N, C-alpha and C positions, 0 to 999 in steps of 0.2 A: 453439559456442562458443571463442572463440582467448582463451584466457591471459596476455597477456604484461605480463612481471614485468622487463621491461628497464628497467636504470637503478638496480631494488630490490637492497639488500643485504639477504642470510637468512642468521641463524646457527642451525644445525640441533643440538642437544648430542645427544650420545651416538649419534652418525651415523656411523659404521665400518660396524654392521651393519642386518641384521635392518628393521624398520617405519622408526630414522629416514636407513638409507644411500637408502629406495627415497624416503622425503619430499624428501631433499639431491638427490637426482637428478631426483625430480621439478621440484622449483624450478628446478633449473639447468636442463632442460628446456624449462621455461618464459618463460628469459631472466634469472632473477635471480644475482645474483654470489650465491654459495652458500660458507658458512664449516662445512666439515666438522672435527667436533671428537673427540675421543676422550681419550682418559689418554695414548696412548702415540706420540712422532713416527711410528715405524715403519708403525703401523697408521692411524694418521692416512693416510698418504703414499699410503699400498695404495690404501688408500678413495680416498683425491681421484685418483690416478691409475683408479680405476675407472669414477670419473663420466667423466672427462675420455673415456676409451674410448669410453662409450656416449653422449655425449653429445656433440656438434661444438662446437667455440668454446667450452664450458665454462668459466666463470671460477670457477675454485674455490678455495678459500684453505683451505692445510691448517692447524689450526688447535689445538695437542695442547694440553691444559690439564686438571685435575681440577677442575672447576666445581663438584664439592660439598665444595669447599674455600675459603674466603674468598678464601687466595690465588690459585687457580687463575681464580675469577672475578674477581679484581683485572687478573690479566691478560689473558684476554677483555676484557676493557673497554678494556686498553692498544692492544692490536692493534687492535681492532675499536670505538672511539668512539660512532660512529653506525649504529645498526640502523635496517630498516625493519620487518624481520619476526623475531619471534624464536619460534622452534618448541622449547618444552620438552621433551624427547621420552627427559632420561635418565633412566635408570630400572631398580632392579635389584628381582628377582624370586627365589620357592623355597618350597618348600614344605616345611612346619615344625606337629608338632601344636600346637594354641594353648596351650595351658599346658606348650609346651616353650621358648615363645620368649623369649629374656633380656632383660634392660631394654638389652643392649648393641647387642642384633640391631632391638629398637624404634627406640632414639637413629638407627641407621643407617639402616632403611628411610625413617625421616622426613624426615635431612638430605640423603640421596640425592632421595629421591622429590617431596621435599618443596621443602625450606630451596633447594635449589640453584635449584628454578625460583622462587621468592620473591626470590632474592638479583639473579637477572638484571635480573627485571620492575625490581626497584627501582633498577637501574644506566639501564635502557634506555626504561622508559616516558615518563620527563621527558621525554626528547628526541622522543622520539614525539608526545607533546604539544606542545613547540613546535614543531614542524613540522606540525602538523596534517596527521599520515597515518602510520597503522602498525597492523601486527597482530601481536598477542601470544596464544602457542597452547599450550596442555597437552595432550600425549598423556596421556588418563586412559584408562577401562578398566571395562567391564563391572563389574570389582571392585568399583568407588566405588558399587555400587548391588546388585547380589548376592555380598555377603560371602563368600569363599570357606571355608569352615571349616578347608581345607589349609592356608592364608595368608593368616589376619585380619591379620598386620601389613601385609600389601602392599596390601589391600582398606581398610585406613584411609586409607595414604598418598593411595589413587587419591578415594576420599572429601576428603577433604582437599583435593586440586588442587579439585574443582568449587565448594570453597567462596574458596579460595582465586581462581578464575578469576573466577567473580563479582563479589565483592568488588574485584578492579581493575577489572574493566569499571566497576564503577560513579563507581569514582576516574578514569577517563576518558573519565567522561559528558560527550558536545557535543564531545572533541576533534577528532573525525576518527579515531579511532585505536577497532578495533575488538579486545575480550579475549574469546576461548571454549575449550571445552574440546574434547576431541574425543574421545569415548568409542570407544575399540578394544576389539571381542569376540576370543576367541581365536583368536588369530593363528597361521601358520604362518614361524617362522622356528628359525634352528638352535637356542636356547637355547631354544623352546616343546619342539621335538625331544626337546632333554634331558628336561626336563619332562614330556613325557608319557611316557616311557621311566621316569620315576621311578612311575609311576603304575598303566601296565599291562606286559605279559610284556615284557622284552626280548628276547625271540627271534622275536617276531612282527617283519615285513617294515614296512614305513612306513606304506603305503595301511592294512595291514589294525591298526595301530598307533591309527592314526590317527581310526580308522570306531570302534575300540573306545575310543578316551579318547572322543571324541564321546555316544559312548550312555551311559557309563556316568558319565561324570562335568560334561556339556554335553547334557543332551537338550534343554533347550527354545530350541538353535539352531532358526529356520527355515531354513537354507540345508543345514544338516546336515553340514558341511566345516570346517573351518580357514580363515580369510580369509589372500589376501595381503597380501603390505605393501605392492605397489603400491594396494592398494582401496583402504587409510587415506590413501598418499599422495595420491592423487587428492580427497580431504575437502579435506588440509589446502592443496594449493595453491589449489583455491575459496577456502577460506577467504581464503587469503592474496592474493586478487585484490581488484580494484576492484568486482567483481560482487557480491561481497559485504558491501557495505558497510554493509546495515541490517542484517547480522544480528552481536549482538554478547550479552555474559552468556548467552550461550550454552553447554548439553552437547550436541555433538548427535553422534548415534548412527552408526556407523560400525559395527556388530555380530553382522549377521546376524540378525537380529532375537528376538537371544538374548535381552536386557530384556526379561520381559513387560508389560509395561506402556506407553500410547500415551502417557506423559510419564516422560522420565527420574527 
């Protein structure tokens, strides 16, 4: 299956590292013009340069903006008035005992993980519908379904994304625009390495720490390892393609079999 996204413009929020960077690289490799997003110009430029180094003739737009704010989202819409592919990847996470999560943290997690995606969807979905083609995706998590006791505020936001995705898919019904969530399982990123070491012995070498984390905290995983970011990106690239034209309103799992259910 050859996926060709030549002529399409994509925005991947929070794409300077981890899953977002892998998605941006995958879309660039498929021929899309890709906007790389982060809050600081220097970090965004570095991420864009890495993609250009990895992908010959990559068309990359460095776009520094805090899309969790109204001003940041407005700046993005000014720089990119039209989009074909919107990947809402931006997110924050961290562990906190349930009864110690403050009101401010609940608000921050909702604003960054949910409202930022809603705001950008509201900005770009009308144009996609008018042009009868578009792809909107939300990077959700197994935590949307299996709420982790150590970070229920994070799990709540990912559950909300599933509802947001399904709702906007209904708004786009019959237009040629698809809207989906991608349920990412426990994934190997720099941020996750820090999170793992919050929960296991910091003196353990990484291979042992990863195995201990999966054994103690994610025993449901059928692949019994962390997922690599590129494995999430592969699904996002497919859903961005014409081949996925009949897949909409879905919560598509790339979770290593972590969620013990036939349906999400």
